[in-house]
DSSP file (Angstrom, degrees, kcal/mol; ACC not computed):
  #  RESIDUE AA STRUCTURE BP1 BP2  ACC     N-H-->O    O-->H-N    N-H-->O    O-->H-N    TCO  KAPPA ALPHA  PHI   PSI    X-CA   Y-CA   Z-CA
    1    1 A M              0   0    0      0, 0.0     2,-0.1     0, 0.0    23,-0.1   0.000 360.0 360.0 360.0 129.8    2.7   -9.1   -6.5
    2    2 A N    >   -     0   0    0     21,-0.2     3,-1.8     1,-0.1    20,-0.0  -0.462 360.0 -96.4 -92.6 171.8    5.0  -10.9   -8.7
    3    3 A R  T 3  S+     0   0    0      1,-0.3     3,-0.2    -2,-0.1    -1,-0.1   0.695 122.9  55.6 -63.6 -17.8    5.3  -10.3  -12.5
    4    4 A F  T 3  S+     0   0    0      1,-0.2     2,-0.8     2,-0.0    -1,-0.3   0.535  91.1  76.2 -90.6  -7.6    3.0  -13.2  -13.2
    5    5 A E    <   +     0   0    0     -3,-1.8     2,-0.3     2,-0.0    -1,-0.2  -0.524  64.2 153.9-104.0  65.1    0.2  -11.9  -11.1
    6    6 A R        -     0   0    0     -2,-0.8     2,-0.1    -3,-0.2    -3,-0.0  -0.658  36.2-151.5 -95.1 148.5   -1.1   -9.1  -13.3
    7    7 A N    >   +     0   0    0     -2,-0.3     3,-1.5    22,-0.1     2,-0.1  -0.401  25.1 173.2-115.9  55.9   -4.7   -7.9  -13.2
    8    8 A F  T 3   +     0   0    0      1,-0.2     3,-0.1    -2,-0.1    22,-0.0  -0.371  66.2  20.2 -67.7 137.9   -5.4   -6.8  -16.7
    9    9 A G  T 3  S+     0   0    0      1,-0.2     2,-0.5    -2,-0.1    -1,-0.2   0.334  90.0 121.0  89.8  -7.6   -8.9   -5.8  -17.4
   10   10 A F    <   -     0   0    0     -3,-1.5     2,-0.3    19,-0.2    -1,-0.2  -0.794  46.3-158.2 -93.9 128.2  -10.0   -5.2  -13.8
   11   11 A K        +     0   0    0     -2,-0.5     2,-0.1    18,-0.2    -3,-0.0  -0.687  45.8  24.8-101.7 154.1  -11.2   -1.6  -13.0
   12   12 A G  S    S-     0   0    0     -2,-0.3    18,-3.1    17,-0.1    19,-1.3  -0.340  98.5 -21.0  94.6-172.6  -11.4    0.1   -9.7
   13   13 A E  B     -a   31   0A   0     16,-0.2    19,-0.2    17,-0.2     2,-0.2  -0.565  58.4-141.6 -82.8 132.6   -9.6   -0.2   -6.4
   14   14 A A        -     0   0    0     17,-3.6     2,-0.5    -2,-0.3    19,-0.2  -0.514   5.4-138.0 -85.0 157.5   -7.8   -3.4   -5.5
   15   15 A K  E     -C   27   0B   0     12,-2.3    11,-2.8    -2,-0.2    12,-2.0  -0.983  30.7-177.9-113.1 127.0   -7.7   -5.0   -2.1
   16   16 A L  E     -C   25   0B   0     -2,-0.5     2,-0.5     9,-0.2     9,-0.2  -0.889  30.1-137.6-129.1 157.2   -4.2   -6.3   -1.2
   17   17 A R  E     -C   24   0B   0      7,-2.8     7,-2.7    -2,-0.3     2,-0.5  -0.980  29.6-138.3-109.9 120.2   -2.5   -8.2    1.6
   18   18 A Y  E     +C   23   0B   0     -2,-0.5     5,-0.2     5,-0.2     2,-0.2  -0.700  29.9 172.5 -89.3 122.9    0.9   -6.6    2.2
   19   19 A L        -     0   0    0      3,-2.5     2,-0.8    -2,-0.5     3,-0.4  -0.597  46.8 -68.6-116.3 177.0    3.7   -9.1    2.8
   20   20 A D  S    S-     0   0    0      1,-0.2     3,-0.1    -2,-0.2    30,-0.0  -0.615 118.2 -13.0 -68.5 108.3    7.5   -8.9    3.2
   21   21 A G  S    S+     0   0    0     -2,-0.8     2,-0.3     1,-0.1    -1,-0.2   0.416 133.8  43.1  81.6  -2.1    8.8   -7.9   -0.3
   22   22 A E        -     0   0    0     -3,-0.4    -3,-2.5   -20,-0.0     2,-0.3  -0.986  68.9-127.7-160.2 167.9    5.5   -8.6   -2.1
   23   23 A V  E     -C   18   0B   0     -2,-0.3     2,-0.5    -5,-0.2    -5,-0.2  -0.912  12.8-140.0-123.6 157.3    1.8   -8.2   -2.0
   24   24 A Q  E     -C   17   0B   0     -7,-2.7    -7,-2.8    -2,-0.3     2,-0.5  -0.953  21.6-126.5-116.8 128.7   -1.0  -10.7   -2.4
   25   25 A V  E     +C   16   0B   0     -2,-0.5    -9,-0.2    -9,-0.2    -7,-0.0  -0.629  31.4 169.9 -80.9 119.8   -4.2   -9.7   -4.4
   26   26 A V  E    S+     0   0B   0    -11,-2.8   -10,-0.2    -2,-0.5    -1,-0.2   0.832  80.0   9.8 -93.3 -46.0   -7.3  -10.3   -2.3
   27   27 A A  E    S-C   15   0B   0    -12,-2.0   -12,-2.3     2,-0.0    -1,-0.4  -0.994  90.2-119.3-133.2 128.3   -9.7   -8.5   -4.7
   28   28 A P        +     0   0    0      0, 0.0     2,-0.3     0, 0.0   -17,-0.1  -0.253  48.1 130.8 -72.9 155.8   -8.4   -7.5   -8.2
   29   29 A G        -     0   0    0    -19,-0.1   -16,-0.2   -15,-0.1   -19,-0.2  -0.959  60.3 -99.4-177.8-176.2   -8.3   -3.9   -9.4
   30   30 A E  S    S+     0   0    0    -18,-3.1    13,-2.3    -2,-0.3    14,-0.3   0.752  91.3   6.0 -93.5 -28.8   -6.1   -1.3  -11.1
   31   31 A F  E     -aB  13  42A   0    -19,-1.3   -17,-3.6    11,-0.3     2,-0.3  -0.904  52.4-140.6-150.0 167.9   -5.0    0.7   -8.1
   32   32 A V  E     - B   0  41A   0      9,-2.0     9,-3.2    -2,-0.3     2,-0.4  -0.848  30.5-114.6-125.3 169.0   -4.8    1.2   -4.3
   33   33 A R  E     - B   0  40A   0     -2,-0.3     7,-0.2     7,-0.2     2,-0.2  -0.888  27.9-111.7-107.6 136.2   -5.1    4.4   -2.3
   34   34 A C     >  -     0   0    0      5,-3.1     4,-1.7    -2,-0.4    23,-0.2  -0.444  19.7-141.4 -63.1 130.3   -2.2    5.9   -0.3
   35   35 A A  T  4 S+     0   0    0     21,-2.7    -1,-0.2    -2,-0.2    22,-0.1   0.679  98.5  39.1 -68.4 -17.9   -3.1    5.7    3.4
   36   36 A V  T  4 S+     0   0    0     20,-0.3    -1,-0.2     3,-0.1    21,-0.1   0.858 131.3  18.8 -97.5 -53.4   -1.5    9.1    4.1
   37   37 A T  T  4 S-     0   0    0      2,-0.1    -2,-0.2     1,-0.0     3,-0.1   0.699  87.2-129.4 -97.7 -17.6   -2.5   11.2    1.1
   38   38 A G     <  +     0   0    0     -4,-1.7    -3,-0.1     1,-0.3    19,-0.0   0.382  57.3 144.9  82.7  -5.0   -5.4    9.4   -0.5
   39   39 A E        -     0   0    0     -6,-0.1    -5,-3.1     1,-0.1    -1,-0.3  -0.310  54.1-111.1 -67.1 149.7   -3.7    9.5   -3.9
   40   40 A T  E     -B   33   0A   0     -7,-0.2    -7,-0.2    -3,-0.1    -1,-0.1  -0.618  27.8-159.9 -83.0 144.7   -4.3    6.5   -6.2
   41   41 A I  E     -B   32   0A   0     -9,-3.2    -9,-2.0    -2,-0.3     5,-0.1  -0.972  17.2-129.9-124.8 110.9   -1.3    4.3   -6.9
   42   42 A P  E >>  -B   31   0A   0      0, 0.0     3,-2.0     0, 0.0     4,-0.5  -0.348  25.9-119.2 -56.5 142.1   -1.4    2.0   -9.9
   43   43 A L  G >4 S+     0   0    0    -13,-2.3     3,-0.9     1,-0.3   -12,-0.1   0.825 112.8  56.0 -56.2 -35.5   -0.5   -1.5   -8.9
   44   44 A D  G 34 S+     0   0    0    -14,-0.3    -1,-0.3     1,-0.2   -13,-0.1   0.631 109.5  47.5 -74.5 -11.1    2.6   -1.6  -11.1
   45   45 A E  G <4 S+     0   0    0     -3,-2.0     2,-0.5     2,-0.0    -1,-0.2   0.405  80.1 120.2-106.3   1.0    3.9    1.5   -9.4
   46   46 A L    <<  +     0   0    0     -3,-0.9    12,-0.1    -4,-0.5     3,-0.1  -0.536  20.8 145.6 -72.5 122.7    3.3    0.4   -5.8
   47   47 A R        +     0   0    0     10,-0.5     2,-0.4    -2,-0.5    -1,-0.2   0.525  52.2  60.1-127.6 -16.9    6.7    0.4   -4.0
   48   48 A Y  E     +D   57   0C   0      9,-0.7     9,-2.8     2,-0.0     2,-0.3  -0.969  56.4 135.5-127.8 126.7    6.0    1.4   -0.4
   49   49 A W  E     -D   56   0C   0     -2,-0.4     2,-0.5     7,-0.3   -15,-0.0  -0.982  43.7-117.9-156.5 169.0    3.8   -0.3    2.2
   50   50 A S  E  >> -D   55   0C   0      5,-2.8     4,-1.3    -2,-0.3     5,-1.0  -0.948  10.0-166.7-115.7 126.4    3.7   -1.4    5.8
   51   51 A V  T  45S+     0   0    0     -2,-0.5    -1,-0.2     2,-0.2   -33,-0.1   0.927  92.6  49.7 -74.1 -42.8    3.3   -5.0    6.6
   52   52 A A  T  45S+     0   0    0      1,-0.2    -1,-0.2     2,-0.1    -2,-0.0   0.890 122.7  31.2 -60.6 -42.4    2.4   -4.2   10.3
   53   53 A L  T  45S-     0   0    0      2,-0.1    -1,-0.2     0, 0.0    -2,-0.2   0.594  99.1-133.4 -92.7 -14.2   -0.2   -1.6    9.4
   54   54 A Q  T  <5 +     0   0    0     -4,-1.3    -3,-0.2     1,-0.2   -38,-0.1   0.947  59.9 135.9  56.1  50.8   -1.3   -3.3    6.1
   55   55 A E  E   < -D   50   0C   0     -5,-1.0    -5,-2.8   -38,-0.0     2,-0.3  -0.968  49.0-139.5-128.4 144.1   -1.2    0.1    4.3
   56   56 A P  E     -D   49   0C   0      0, 0.0   -21,-2.7     0, 0.0     2,-0.3  -0.718  15.9-158.4 -98.3 156.1    0.2    1.3    1.0
   57   57 A Y  E     -D   48   0C   0     -9,-2.8    -9,-0.7    -2,-0.3   -10,-0.5  -0.976  20.0-138.1-131.9 144.9    2.0    4.6    0.5
   58   58 A V  S    S-     0   0    0     -2,-0.3     2,-0.3     1,-0.1    -1,-0.1   0.775  83.2 -10.3 -72.4 -27.9    2.5    6.7   -2.6
   59   59 A D  S  > S-     0   0    0      1,-0.1     4,-1.9   -12,-0.1     5,-0.1  -0.950  78.3 -87.3-160.4 177.3    6.2    7.5   -1.9
   60   60 A A  H  > S+     0   0    0     -2,-0.3     4,-2.6     1,-0.2     5,-0.2   0.829 121.0  58.2 -65.4 -31.0    8.9    7.3    0.8
   61   61 A A  H  > S+     0   0    0      1,-0.2     4,-2.8     2,-0.2    -1,-0.2   0.950 107.2  47.5 -64.6 -47.0    7.9   10.7    2.3
   62   62 A A  H  > S+     0   0    0      1,-0.2     4,-1.8     2,-0.2    -1,-0.2   0.892 111.8  50.9 -62.7 -39.2    4.4    9.4    2.9
   63   63 A S  H  X S+     0   0    0     -4,-1.9     4,-2.3     2,-0.2    -1,-0.2   0.913 111.2  47.1 -61.9 -44.4    5.7    6.2    4.5
   64   64 A L  H  X S+     0   0    0     -4,-2.6     4,-2.7     1,-0.2     5,-0.2   0.908 107.9  56.2 -65.0 -40.6    8.0    8.1    6.8
   65   65 A K  H  X S+     0   0    0     -4,-2.8     4,-2.2     1,-0.2    -1,-0.2   0.915 109.1  47.0 -57.9 -42.2    5.2   10.5    7.8
   66   66 A R  H  X S+     0   0    0     -4,-1.8     4,-2.8     2,-0.2     5,-0.2   0.913 110.4  53.0 -64.6 -43.6    3.1    7.4    8.9
   67   67 A V  H  X S+     0   0    0     -4,-2.3     4,-2.1     1,-0.2    -1,-0.2   0.919 111.0  45.9 -55.3 -45.1    6.1    5.9   10.8
   68   68 A L  H  X S+     0   0    0     -4,-2.7     4,-2.1     2,-0.2    -1,-0.2   0.880 111.8  51.2 -66.0 -38.1    6.6    9.1   12.7
   69   69 A E  H  X S+     0   0    0     -4,-2.2     4,-2.5    -5,-0.2    -2,-0.2   0.933 112.6  46.7 -63.9 -46.1    2.8    9.5   13.4
   70   70 A T  H  X S+     0   0    0     -4,-2.8     4,-2.1     1,-0.2    -2,-0.2   0.860 111.6  50.3 -67.7 -35.1    2.7    5.9   14.8
   71   71 A A  H  X S+     0   0    0     -4,-2.1     4,-1.6    -5,-0.2    -1,-0.2   0.886 112.0  48.9 -68.8 -38.1    5.8    6.3   16.9
   72   72 A E  H  X S+     0   0    0     -4,-2.1     4,-1.6     2,-0.2    -2,-0.2   0.897 110.9  49.2 -62.4 -44.7    4.4    9.5   18.3
   73   73 A N  H  X S+     0   0    0     -4,-2.5     4,-1.3     1,-0.2    -2,-0.2   0.896 110.5  51.2 -63.4 -42.0    1.1    7.9   19.1
   74   74 A A  H  < S+     0   0    0     -4,-2.1    -1,-0.2     1,-0.2    -2,-0.2   0.859 109.2  50.6 -65.9 -32.7    2.9    5.0   20.8
   75   75 A K  H  < S+     0   0    0     -4,-1.6    -1,-0.2     1,-0.2    -2,-0.2   0.866 109.4  51.3 -73.1 -33.7    4.9    7.4   22.9
   76   76 A D  H  <        0   0    0     -4,-1.6    -1,-0.2     1,-0.2    -2,-0.2   0.715 360.0 360.0 -73.4 -23.4    1.7    9.2   24.0
   77   77 A A     <        0   0    0     -4,-1.3    -1,-0.2    -5,-0.1    -2,-0.1   0.455 360.0 360.0 -76.7 360.0   -0.1    6.0   25.1
């Protein structure tokens, strides 16, 4: 999301498309939920996501946890 794509006035969970270096709003809202912890992340605080998995993360630790989980699952398959 760039600085011109603000969603003022929209309540609830947003639906986003995660791209390289930015996100695209599919359905407007105030926040997304971390795919690992379930915590809400206000859109203006969203910094970590996976393009491949199309998931947001609350912080770098949650992102690393998901990377390690997916690497482990790939190794088991």
